[in-house]
C-alpha positions as CSV (number, residue, x, y, z in Angstrom):
1,X,-24.5,14.8,-26.7
2,X,-24.0,16.0,-30.3
3,X,-21.1,18.4,-30.9
4,X,-21.0,20.7,-33.9
5,X,-18.2,23.1,-34.9
6,X,-19.2,25.5,-37.6
7,X,-16.7,27.6,-39.4
8,X,-14.2,27.8,-36.5
9,X,-11.4,30.2,-37.4
10,X,-8.5,31.1,-35.1
11,X,-5.7,33.4,-36.0
12,X,-2.5,34.3,-34.2
13,X,-1.4,37.5,-35.9
14,X,-0.9,36.6,-39.6
15,X,-0.9,32.9,-38.9
16,X,-4.3,31.1,-39.5
17,X,-4.2,28.1,-37.1
18,X,-7.8,27.1,-37.9
19,X,-9.4,28.0,-41.2
20,X,-13.2,27.8,-41.2
21,X,-13.3,24.3,-39.7
22,X,-16.5,22.3,-39.7
23,X,-16.8,19.2,-37.5
24,X,-19.7,17.0,-36.3
25,X,-19.3,14.5,-33.5
26,X,-22.4,12.4,-32.9
27,X,-23.5,11.1,-29.5
28,X,-21.7,7.9,-28.6
29,X,-19.2,8.3,-31.4
30,X,-15.4,8.1,-31.4
31,X,-14.4,10.7,-33.9
32,X,-10.7,10.9,-34.7
33,X,-9.1,14.2,-35.6
34,X,-6.1,13.2,-37.6
35,X,-3.2,15.4,-38.7
36,X,0.4,16.0,-38.2
37,X,1.8,18.1,-35.4
38,X,1.2,21.7,-36.2
39,X,-1.8,21.0,-38.3
40,X,-4.1,22.8,-35.9
41,X,-5.8,20.0,-34.1
42,X,-4.9,21.0,-30.5
43,X,-5.7,24.7,-31.3
44,X,-9.2,23.7,-32.4
45,X,-9.8,21.7,-29.2
46,X,-8.5,24.5,-27.1
47,X,-11.1,26.7,-28.7
48,X,-13.7,24.0,-27.9
49,X,-12.5,23.8,-24.3
50,X,-12.6,27.6,-23.8
51,X,-8.9,28.1,-23.6
52,X,-9.0,30.2,-26.8
53,X,-11.8,32.3,-28.2
54,X,-12.5,31.7,-31.9
55,X,-12.2,34.7,-34.2
56,X,-15.1,33.3,-36.3
57,X,-17.5,30.4,-36.1
58,X,-19.8,28.7,-33.6
59,X,-19.8,25.8,-31.1
60,X,-23.1,23.9,-30.8
61,X,-24.1,21.3,-28.3
62,X,-27.3,19.4,-29.2
63,X,-28.1,22.3,-31.6
64,X,-27.6,25.1,-29.1
65,X,-24.9,27.7,-29.7
66,X,-22.4,28.0,-26.8
67,X,-20.4,31.0,-25.7
68,X,-17.4,29.9,-23.5
69,X,-15.5,32.5,-21.6
70,X,-13.1,29.9,-20.2
71,X,-12.7,26.2,-19.4
72,X,-15.2,26.5,-16.5
73,X,-17.9,27.3,-18.9
74,X,-17.0,24.4,-21.2
75,X,-16.9,22.0,-18.3
76,X,-20.3,23.2,-17.1
77,X,-21.7,22.6,-20.5
78,X,-20.5,19.0,-20.4
79,X,-17.1,19.1,-22.2
80,X,-14.1,17.4,-20.6
81,X,-10.5,17.4,-21.9
82,X,-7.6,15.1,-21.2
83,X,-4.5,17.0,-22.2
84,X,-1.4,15.4,-23.7
85,X,0.5,16.5,-20.6
86,X,-1.4,15.4,-17.5
87,X,-2.8,18.1,-15.2
88,X,-2.4,16.2,-11.9
89,X,-0.7,17.0,-8.6
90,X,1.6,14.1,-7.8
91,X,1.5,14.4,-4.0
92,X,-2.3,14.4,-3.9
93,X,-4.4,11.2,-3.9
94,X,-6.6,10.2,-6.8
95,X,-9.8,11.4,-4.9
96,X,-8.1,14.8,-4.1
97,X,-7.1,15.3,-7.7
98,X,-10.5,14.4,-9.1
99,X,-12.4,16.9,-7.0
100,X,-9.8,19.7,-7.1
101,X,-11.5,22.9,-8.0
102,X,-15.0,21.7,-7.1
103,X,-14.5,20.1,-3.8
104,X,-17.5,18.6,-2.0
105,X,-18.0,20.0,1.5
106,X,-19.7,18.8,4.6
107,X,-20.4,20.4,8.0
108,X,-18.7,23.7,8.5
109,X,-17.5,23.7,4.9
110,X,-14.9,21.0,5.6
111,X,-13.7,18.9,2.7
112,X,-15.9,15.8,2.3
113,X,-13.4,13.2,1.0
114,X,-15.7,10.3,1.6
115,X,-18.0,11.7,-1.1
116,X,-15.0,12.2,-3.4
117,X,-13.9,8.6,-2.8
118,X,-17.4,7.3,-3.5
119,X,-17.5,9.2,-6.8
120,X,-14.2,7.8,-7.9
121,X,-15.2,4.3,-7.0
122,X,-18.5,4.7,-8.8
123,X,-16.9,5.8,-12.0
124,X,-14.0,3.4,-11.7
125,X,-16.4,0.4,-11.2
126,X,-18.7,1.5,-14.0
127,X,-16.0,1.6,-16.6
128,X,-13.5,-1.0,-15.2
129,X,-10.8,1.6,-14.5
130,X,-9.5,-0.3,-11.3
131,X,-8.3,2.9,-9.6
132,X,-7.8,3.2,-5.8
133,X,-9.2,6.6,-4.8
134,X,-6.7,6.7,-1.9
135,X,-3.6,6.0,-4.0
136,X,-1.1,8.8,-4.4
137,X,-0.9,9.9,-8.1
138,X,3.0,9.9,-8.0
139,X,2.8,6.1,-7.1
140,X,0.6,5.2,-10.1
141,X,2.0,4.1,-13.5
142,X,1.4,6.4,-16.4
143,X,-1.5,4.5,-17.8
144,X,-3.3,4.7,-14.5
145,X,-2.6,8.4,-14.2
146,X,-4.4,8.8,-17.6
147,X,-7.4,7.0,-16.2
148,X,-7.4,9.5,-13.3
149,X,-7.6,12.3,-15.9
150,X,-10.6,10.6,-17.5
151,X,-12.3,10.1,-14.2
152,X,-11.7,13.8,-13.4
153,X,-13.6,14.7,-16.6
154,X,-16.4,12.2,-16.0
155,X,-16.8,13.3,-12.4
156,X,-17.9,16.6,-13.8
157,X,-20.5,14.9,-16.0
158,X,-18.6,15.3,-19.2
159,X,-20.8,14.3,-22.2
160,X,-18.1,15.2,-24.8
161,X,-14.6,13.9,-24.0
162,X,-11.6,15.3,-25.8
163,X,-8.4,13.1,-25.7
164,X,-5.4,15.0,-27.0
165,X,-2.6,12.6,-28.1
166,X,-3.5,10.3,-25.3
167,X,-1.1,7.4,-26.2
168,X,2.0,9.5,-26.3
169,X,3.3,8.2,-23.0
170,X,1.8,4.7,-22.9
171,X,3.1,1.2,-23.5
172,X,1.4,-0.8,-26.2
173,X,-0.6,-2.7,-23.6
174,X,-1.7,0.5,-21.9
175,X,-2.7,1.8,-25.3
176,X,-4.9,-1.2,-25.9
177,X,-6.4,-0.8,-22.5
178,X,-7.2,2.9,-23.3
179,X,-8.9,1.9,-26.5
180,X,-11.1,-0.6,-24.7
181,X,-12.0,2.2,-22.2
182,X,-12.8,4.6,-25.1
183,X,-15.1,2.0,-26.7
184,X,-16.8,1.4,-23.3
185,X,-17.4,5.2,-22.8
186,X,-18.8,5.6,-26.3
187,X,-21.1,2.6,-25.8
188,X,-22.4,4.4,-22.7
189,X,-23.2,7.5,-24.8
190,X,-20.1,9.7,-24.3
191,X,-19.0,11.5,-27.5
192,X,-15.2,11.2,-27.9
193,X,-12.9,13.4,-29.9
194,X,-9.6,11.5,-30.3
195,X,-6.7,13.6,-31.5
196,X,-3.7,11.8,-32.8
197,X,-1.2,11.4,-35.6
198,X,-0.8,7.7,-35.2
199,X,-2.5,5.9,-38.1
200,X,-2.6,2.4,-36.5
201,X,-4.6,3.7,-33.5
202,X,-7.1,5.6,-35.6
203,X,-7.8,2.6,-37.7
204,X,-8.3,0.5,-34.5
205,X,-10.7,2.6,-32.6
206,X,-12.3,5.4,-34.6
207,X,-15.9,5.4,-36.0
208,X,-15.2,8.3,-38.3
209,X,-12.0,10.3,-39.2
210,X,-11.6,14.0,-40.1
211,X,-8.2,14.9,-41.5
212,X,-6.7,18.4,-40.9
213,X,-3.8,19.8,-42.9
214,X,-2.3,23.3,-42.4
215,X,-5.2,24.4,-40.3
216,X,-8.0,23.3,-42.7
217,X,-10.2,20.2,-43.1
218,X,-9.0,18.3,-46.2
219,X,-11.6,15.6,-46.0
220,X,-13.2,12.7,-44.1
221,X,-12.0,9.1,-44.1
222,X,-13.1,5.7,-42.8
223,X,-11.1,3.5,-40.4
224,X,-11.1,0.9,-43.1
225,X,-9.1,3.2,-45.5
226,X,-5.5,2.1,-45.8
227,X,-2.7,3.8,-43.9
228,X,-1.2,5.0,-47.2
229,X,-4.5,6.7,-48.0
230,X,-4.6,8.4,-44.6
231,X,-1.0,9.5,-44.9
232,X,-1.6,10.9,-48.3
233,X,-4.5,13.0,-47.0
234,X,-2.3,14.2,-44.1
235,X,0.7,15.2,-46.2
236,X,-0.9,16.0,-49.6
237,X,1.3,13.5,-51.5
238,X,2.0,9.8,-51.7
239,X,4.3,8.6,-48.9
240,X,6.2,5.4,-48.5
241,X,5.5,4.4,-44.8
242,X,7.9,1.4,-44.8
243,X,11.6,1.6,-44.0
244,X,13.7,-0.2,-46.6
245,X,17.0,-1.5,-45.4
246,X,19.4,-4.3,-46.0
247,X,20.7,-6.7,-43.4
248,X,23.4,-5.0,-41.3
249,X,27.1,-5.5,-41.9
250,X,28.4,-5.2,-38.4
251,X,31.9,-4.1,-37.9
252,X,34.1,-3.4,-34.9
253,X,32.6,-2.0,-31.7
254,X,32.0,1.7,-32.1
255,X,30.5,2.6,-28.8
256,X,30.9,0.9,-25.4
257,X,28.9,2.0,-22.4
258,X,29.8,0.2,-19.1
259,X,28.1,0.6,-15.8
260,X,26.9,4.1,-16.6
261,X,25.1,5.9,-13.7
262,X,23.8,9.4,-14.0
263,X,22.3,11.5,-11.1
264,X,19.3,13.6,-12.1
265,X,18.1,17.0,-11.2
266,X,16.4,15.7,-8.0
267,X,19.5,13.9,-6.8
268,X,18.2,10.5,-7.9
269,X,19.6,7.9,-10.2
270,X,18.0,8.6,-13.6
271,X,20.4,6.2,-15.3
272,X,21.3,3.2,-13.2
273,X,24.2,0.9,-14.1
274,X,23.5,0.9,-17.9
275,X,25.7,-1.2,-20.2
276,X,25.6,-1.8,-23.9
277,X,27.7,-1.9,-27.1
278,X,26.9,-0.6,-30.6
279,X,28.9,-1.9,-33.6
280,X,29.8,0.0,-36.7
281,X,27.1,-0.6,-39.3
282,X,24.2,-1.2,-37.0
283,X,21.3,0.7,-35.4
284,X,20.7,0.2,-31.7
285,X,17.3,1.6,-30.7
286,X,16.7,2.5,-27.1
287,X,13.0,2.2,-26.4
288,X,10.8,3.0,-23.5
289,X,8.0,5.2,-22.2
290,X,9.2,8.8,-21.9
291,X,10.8,9.7,-18.6
292,X,12.6,6.5,-17.9
293,X,16.1,7.9,-18.2
294,X,16.5,8.0,-22.0
295,X,16.9,11.8,-22.1
296,X,19.6,11.8,-19.4
297,X,21.4,8.8,-21.1
298,X,21.6,10.7,-24.4
299,X,22.9,13.8,-22.6
300,X,25.6,11.8,-20.8
301,X,26.7,10.3,-24.1
302,X,27.3,13.7,-25.7
303,X,28.9,15.4,-22.7
304,X,25.9,17.4,-21.5
305,X,25.8,15.4,-18.2
306,X,28.8,14.0,-16.3
307,X,28.2,10.4,-15.1
308,X,28.7,9.6,-11.4
309,X,29.9,6.1,-12.3
310,X,30.7,4.0,-15.3
311,X,32.5,4.7,-18.6
312,X,31.8,5.7,-22.2
313,X,34.3,4.7,-24.9
314,X,34.1,5.8,-28.6
315,X,36.2,3.0,-30.2
316,X,39.2,3.0,-27.9
317,X,38.8,6.7,-26.9
318,X,37.5,7.3,-23.3
319,X,35.0,10.2,-23.6
320,X,33.3,9.6,-20.2
321,X,34.3,13.1,-18.8
322,X,34.8,14.9,-22.1
323,X,33.2,18.3,-22.8
324,X,30.6,18.7,-25.5
325,X,33.2,20.3,-27.7
326,X,35.5,17.4,-27.3
327,X,32.7,14.9,-28.0
328,X,31.8,16.8,-31.2
329,X,35.4,16.9,-32.3
330,X,35.6,13.2,-31.7
331,X,33.1,12.7,-34.5
332,X,29.8,12.3,-32.5
333,X,26.7,13.6,-34.3
334,X,23.7,14.5,-32.0
335,X,20.1,15.1,-33.0
336,X,18.5,16.3,-29.7
337,X,14.9,15.5,-28.8
338,X,14.0,19.2,-28.5
339,X,15.2,20.9,-31.6
340,X,14.0,24.4,-30.5
341,X,15.8,24.2,-27.1
342,X,18.9,22.2,-27.9
343,X,19.2,21.9,-31.7
344,X,18.8,25.3,-33.2
345,X,19.1,29.0,-32.4
346,X,15.8,30.4,-33.7
347,X,17.1,33.9,-34.2
348,X,20.1,32.7,-36.3
349,X,19.8,32.1,-40.1
350,X,19.7,28.7,-41.6
351,X,23.3,29.2,-42.8
352,X,24.4,30.2,-39.3
353,X,22.7,27.1,-37.8
354,X,24.5,24.8,-40.2
355,X,27.9,26.0,-38.9
356,X,26.9,26.5,-35.2
357,X,29.0,23.6,-33.9
358,X,31.9,24.1,-36.3
359,X,32.3,27.8,-36.4
360,X,35.9,27.7,-35.1
361,X,37.6,25.8,-37.9
362,X,37.3,24.4,-41.5
363,X,35.3,24.4,-43.6
364,X,33.5,27.4,-42.1
365,X,36.4,29.4,-40.7
366,X,39.9,30.6,-41.8
367,X,42.0,31.5,-38.8
368,X,39.9,33.8,-36.7
369,X,37.5,34.8,-39.6
370,X,34.4,33.1,-40.9
371,X,34.7,32.0,-44.6
372,X,31.4,33.5,-45.7
373,X,31.7,32.4,-49.3
374,X,32.3,28.8,-48.2
375,X,29.4,29.0,-45.7
376,X,27.1,30.2,-48.4
377,X,28.1,27.4,-50.8
378,X,27.7,24.7,-48.1
379,X,24.4,26.1,-47.0
380,X,23.1,26.0,-50.6
381,X,24.2,22.5,-51.1
382,X,22.7,21.2,-47.8
383,X,19.4,23.0,-48.4
384,X,19.2,21.3,-51.8
385,X,20.4,17.8,-50.6
386,X,18.1,17.7,-47.6
387,X,15.1,19.4,-49.3
388,X,14.8,22.2,-46.7
389,X,11.8,24.2,-47.8
390,X,12.8,27.8,-47.3
391,X,12.8,31.1,-49.2
392,X,16.6,31.5,-48.7
393,X,19.5,30.4,-46.5
394,X,19.3,33.7,-44.6
395,X,15.8,32.9,-43.4
396,X,15.7,32.7,-39.6
397,X,15.4,29.1,-38.3
398,X,12.3,30.1,-36.2
399,X,10.5,31.0,-39.4
400,X,10.7,27.4,-40.7
401,X,8.1,24.7,-40.1
402,X,8.9,22.0,-37.6
403,X,9.8,19.5,-40.3
404,X,12.1,21.8,-42.0
405,X,13.8,22.8,-38.7
406,X,14.4,19.1,-38.1
407,X,15.9,18.8,-41.5
408,X,18.4,21.6,-40.7
409,X,19.5,19.8,-37.6
410,X,19.8,16.5,-39.4
411,X,21.7,18.1,-42.3
412,X,24.2,19.8,-40.0
413,X,24.9,16.6,-38.0
414,X,25.1,14.2,-41.0
415,X,27.1,16.5,-43.3
416,X,30.4,16.0,-41.4
417,X,32.5,12.9,-40.9
418,X,31.0,10.9,-38.1
419,X,32.2,8.1,-35.8
420,X,28.8,7.8,-34.1
421,X,25.3,9.2,-34.6
422,X,23.0,9.7,-31.6
423,X,19.4,10.6,-32.7
424,X,17.0,11.3,-29.9
425,X,13.3,11.4,-31.0
426,X,14.5,12.1,-34.5
427,X,11.1,12.6,-36.0
428,X,9.1,14.1,-33.1
429,X,6.7,16.8,-34.4
430,X,7.4,16.4,-38.1
431,X,5.1,15.4,-40.9
432,X,4.9,11.9,-42.5
433,X,6.9,13.1,-45.5
434,X,9.7,14.4,-43.4
435,X,9.7,11.2,-41.3
436,X,10.2,9.2,-44.5
437,X,13.2,11.4,-45.5
438,X,14.9,11.4,-42.1
439,X,14.5,7.6,-41.8
440,X,16.3,7.2,-45.1
441,X,19.2,9.4,-44.0
442,X,19.6,7.5,-40.7
443,X,19.6,4.1,-42.6
444,X,22.2,5.6,-45.1
445,X,24.4,6.5,-42.1
446,X,24.2,3.0,-40.8
447,X,24.9,1.5,-44.3
448,X,28.0,3.7,-44.5
449,X,29.4,1.7,-41.6
450,X,28.7,4.1,-38.8
451,X,27.3,3.0,-35.4
452,X,23.9,4.6,-34.8
453,X,21.9,5.0,-31.5
454,X,18.3,5.9,-31.9
455,X,16.3,6.9,-28.8
456,X,12.5,6.9,-29.5
457,X,9.2,6.5,-27.7
458,X,7.5,5.6,-31.1
459,X,7.5,1.9,-31.2
460,X,6.8,1.8,-34.9
461,X,9.9,3.9,-35.5
462,X,12.0,1.7,-33.2
463,X,11.0,-1.6,-34.9
464,X,11.4,-0.1,-38.4
465,X,14.9,1.4,-37.9
466,X,16.6,-0.9,-35.3
467,X,18.8,-3.9,-35.8
468,X,18.7,-4.4,-32.0
469,X,16.5,-2.9,-29.3
470,X,17.4,-2.0,-25.7
471,X,14.4,-1.2,-23.5
472,X,14.8,1.2,-20.6
473,X,12.6,1.2,-17.5
474,X,13.2,3.4,-14.5
475,X,16.8,4.1,-15.5
476,X,17.8,0.5,-16.2
477,X,18.0,-1.6,-19.3
478,X,15.7,-4.5,-18.8
479,X,16.9,-6.3,-21.9
480,X,18.4,-6.0,-25.3
481,X,16.5,-8.0,-28.0
482,X,16.4,-8.5,-31.7
483,X,14.4,-6.0,-33.8
484,X,12.0,-8.7,-34.8
485,X,10.8,-9.1,-31.2
486,X,7.0,-8.8,-31.0
487,X,5.3,-5.6,-30.0
488,X,3.6,-7.5,-27.1
489,X,7.0,-8.5,-25.7
490,X,8.4,-5.0,-26.1
491,X,5.4,-3.6,-24.4
492,X,5.9,-5.9,-21.4
493,X,9.5,-4.8,-21.2
494,X,8.5,-1.2,-21.4
495,X,6.4,-1.9,-18.3
496,X,9.4,-3.3,-16.5
497,X,9.4,-7.0,-17.3
498,X,12.8,-8.6,-17.9
499,X,13.6,-11.1,-20.7
């Protein structure tokens, strides 16, 4: 089935999320929609899937204009979508999830699960998915859950399949398996729209590439084009994709974590007997698929969660049961994984966000009063040094782009004297240019002799920044290896293999 988008425009108030976008996806083609987070890719696909209604433009399937009032209309027309966050019910079986919403019925309108199982097996066998229709979704690894999402779409006769950031939660091996599945689907005639910001994957699997920047198409590219060329199209300027760093000069032990156990929100062990050390002047990266305890580990390190067992020492200081204020005062900088929720107050100005964790003393306060002149001076210096693109320092943080919001967080944490930096998903949702800048600052912190802990699900980021890599799986560290360890080995470790 041939998909055509003509002049699609979508506005949210004064924000133009999609600006007269034209896109053609031929039958049996893998067409990559490439762009940074916030470029408008997902909005465009939500228009295609009927979740949004376009303000202007048309959707055509095999030359016929479509009018979708909702996802049901899009699915009936042959469009399937696998969202970045899976839409599965964990306690249901694969077969139950696949037919949810269009359940086959038998005598007396009872649920015909045999037909559902047969449909799952038929699709699974055809494309080599190897999925048991009677397996509970909660018992399946993430890669298998994604295949269930694809089976759901194919079970409804999807001729156009949209994959929105499909590799975000996959190991390298699962990513390779997904790419093989995509190629098999395309060979069978399915048209695939592959949404991503990962250049390596685009080059490996796409037939054609359309690049979107700031809601508009900036051009088409070929998979054979260099990563630097693609990055330049995405950002609008030349970008150095490599991380330049010298060999580490390791000093004394800066952070010691011993036997750390953290109980999660469901009364389960989300961090299970974790131990590691980080020396001054080195970067330890903690890698793993999202949801294996990394978030809770970071929160325990900064005092947001109290461990049920084990210890955390900053140098010789025991901070295991310290409050967040005490951890900050001990010199721990923290870049949280969710800047909107944990890193910034959107309704505060940039200047106010710079002082948010030091409002009670120098250099931002004198006695019980804020030193407004000093705050204004420091804010101006940080905006200039960290290249925060803003009309002024009194602009509200929520008015900034994602990349500039992240720069505010990074500037605040790195502008004070640190004894440890913890950066969780430090470049999530920022453009390639901001990634380059933030990586430079993290390396500079390490080169200044500080211990640095990076927590990231981006394997390219892990291997670029790390001096050593600890891999987490189901709350435990399965191994700590050198940063030169192969992606294949790291991928096996992310799936639970020990070294």
